Each structure stands twice: as structure tokens, then as C-alpha cells.
C-alpha positions in Angstrom: 67.3 5.1 138.6 64.7 5.0 141.2 61.6 7.4 140.9 62.5 9.1 144.1 66.0 9.8 142.9 64.7 11.2 139.7 62.5 13.6 141.5 65.4 14.8 143.8 67.6 15.1 140.8 64.8 17.1 139.0 64.0 19.4 142.1 67.8 20.1 142.5 68.3 20.9 138.7 65.2 23.2 139.0 66.8 25.0 142.1 70.0 25.7 140.1 72.3 22.7 141.3 75.2 21.7 139.0 75.9 18.2 137.7 79.1 18.3 139.8 77.0 18.9 143.0 74.4 16.1 142.0 77.0 13.4 141.1 80.2 14.3 142.9 79.3 16.6 145.8 81.2 19.6 144.5 79.7 22.7 146.2 79.1 25.7 143.9 82.0 28.2 144.0 84.5 25.6 145.0 85.5 24.1 148.3 85.9 20.7 149.7 83.7 18.0 148.4 80.5 17.3 150.4 79.2 13.7 150.1 75.8 14.9 151.5 75.3 16.7 148.2 75.5 13.5 146.0 72.0 12.2 144.9 73.4 9.7 142.3 76.4 8.5 140.4 77.3 10.2 137.1 77.1 7.0 135.1 73.6 6.3 136.3 72.5 9.9 135.5 74.1 9.8 132.1 72.4 6.5 131.3 69.0 7.8 132.5 69.4 10.9 130.3 70.3 8.8 127.3 67.3 6.5 127.9 64.8 9.2 128.6 65.1 12.1 126.1 62.3 14.3 127.7 64.3 14.2 131.1 67.6 15.0 129.1 65.9 18.0 127.5 64.6 19.2 130.9 68.3 18.9 132.3 69.7 20.8 129.4 67.2 23.6 129.8 67.8 23.8 133.6 71.6 23.9 133.0 71.2 26.4 130.2 69.0 28.6 132.5 71.6 28.3 135.4 74.4 29.3 133.0 72.6 32.1 130.9 70.0 33.9 133.0 68.8 36.7 130.7 68.3 40.1 132.4 66.0 41.2 129.8 66.3 43.8 127.0 65.6 47.5 127.5 62.4 48.5 125.7 62.8 51.1 122.8 62.9 54.7 123.8 63.1 54.0 127.6 66.7 54.7 128.0 67.3 56.8 131.2 70.5 58.7 131.6 71.1 59.6 135.3 74.8 59.9 135.5 76.5 61.6 138.5 80.3 62.1 138.3 80.7 60.4 141.7 78.9 57.1 140.6 82.2 55.4 139.5 83.9 56.2 142.7 81.1 55.4 144.9 80.3 51.9 143.3 84.1 51.2 143.5 84.0 52.0 147.2 81.3 49.4 147.9 83.2 46.7 146.3 85.7 44.5 148.2 89.2 45.9 148.3 91.0 42.9 146.8 88.6 42.0 144.3 90.7 41.7 141.0 88.0 42.6 138.3 86.5 45.7 139.9 86.2 47.5 136.5 84.2 44.7 135.1 81.6 45.1 137.8 81.6 48.8 137.9 80.9 48.9 134.1 78.1 46.4 134.4 76.5 48.4 137.2 77.0 51.7 135.5 75.4 50.3 132.2 72.5 48.9 134.1 72.0 52.4 136.0 72.1 54.2 132.6 69.6 51.8 131.2 67.2 52.2 134.0 67.3 48.6 135.1 68.5 49.5 138.7 67.1 51.8 141.2 69.6 54.2 142.6 68.2 53.9 146.1 68.8 50.3 146.3 72.3 50.2 144.8 74.0 48.5 147.6 71.7 45.4 147.2 72.5 45.4 143.5 76.2 45.6 144.1 75.9 42.5 146.3 74.1 40.8 143.4 76.6 41.7 140.8 79.5 40.6 143.1 77.7 37.1 143.7 77.2 36.9 139.9 80.9 37.5 139.2 81.9 35.0 141.8 79.7 32.5 140.1 81.3 33.2 136.7 84.8 32.8 138.3 84.3 30.2 141.2 88.1 29.4 141.7 88.7 32.6 143.7 88.4 32.5 147.4 84.9 33.7 148.5 86.2 35.8 151.5 88.0 38.1 149.0 84.9 38.8 147.0 82.4 39.7 149.5 80.9 43.3 149.1 81.6 45.9 151.7 78.8 47.6 153.6 78.9 50.8 155.4 81.5 52.2 153.4 82.0 56.0 153.4 81.3 57.5 149.9 78.0 55.7 149.6 76.2 58.9 150.7 77.1 60.2 147.3 74.5 58.1 145.7 
């Protein structure tokens, strides 16, 4: 593999690109194949990784950080319990209507609120992030269905 291609692949992996994007042009979240995303063929990348163990280690680390992005543990004795009865309904109102797994996202947000990881004032931004993370975990669903709603009545309850 050419050194300039190695650097392009390295920077793509660091920025979160998948092997499918780099070798086959498959966009993240599904969709039509985009040949502009292809940096090298899979066989070439596989051989380069086999011949260069340090690059292979780098690639494995980059892939694992993309798949598992730790949110960090809550420090001992810092648990904040700020529960309002309308939280569940208000969070659910910010989610897209046809999102199939609303309960999973609502539960994740409520747990993060209770642990003190989220600021209540910026909850709408966090809802967008949780929906985006959910879409990345389940990429075969249409993206237009899973976009968070903005300006929804009931948001004032937060």
C-alpha cells in the first residue's frame, strides 16, 4: 500500500470511518454505495495489516473506540437524584413519533439524568445525541424516521 494511502486510511480510522466505508464505500447508517469513500481495496488493507502488526493494532484500537465509546463511570457518592414526574413524558415527546425503541432511549436518558451526567437545561441536545447513538447501533432503519423532534409542546415541563 502506498504511504499516502496509509495516511488517508489512518486518518479515516481516527475520524471514525468503518472498514466498509474505507474499502467498499458503504456510508455509515446504510444507503447507496458511494465510490468516493473508497480509499483502498479490502485485500490490500488486509495484507497490509497482516504485514504491519503496529498498524493492525492501531486499526483494532480505532475500531474498538468507534464501537465502544465509554461514557465514564459515576464517581462514588456523587449520585444526584433529581426526578420530576413529567420527565418521562417530556423526554418521550422530544423523540420522533415513529421511533420503534423509544423506551430504550428514554430509560438511558433518565438513568443519565439521575446519575448527574446530563444537564437538565440542555436536555434537547442530549436527546439528539442519544437518538443518533441509537441510529448508529441499529443502522438498517431509515434515518428520516429517527430524527429527534424540536419545538415540541411539553418540553417546557423540564
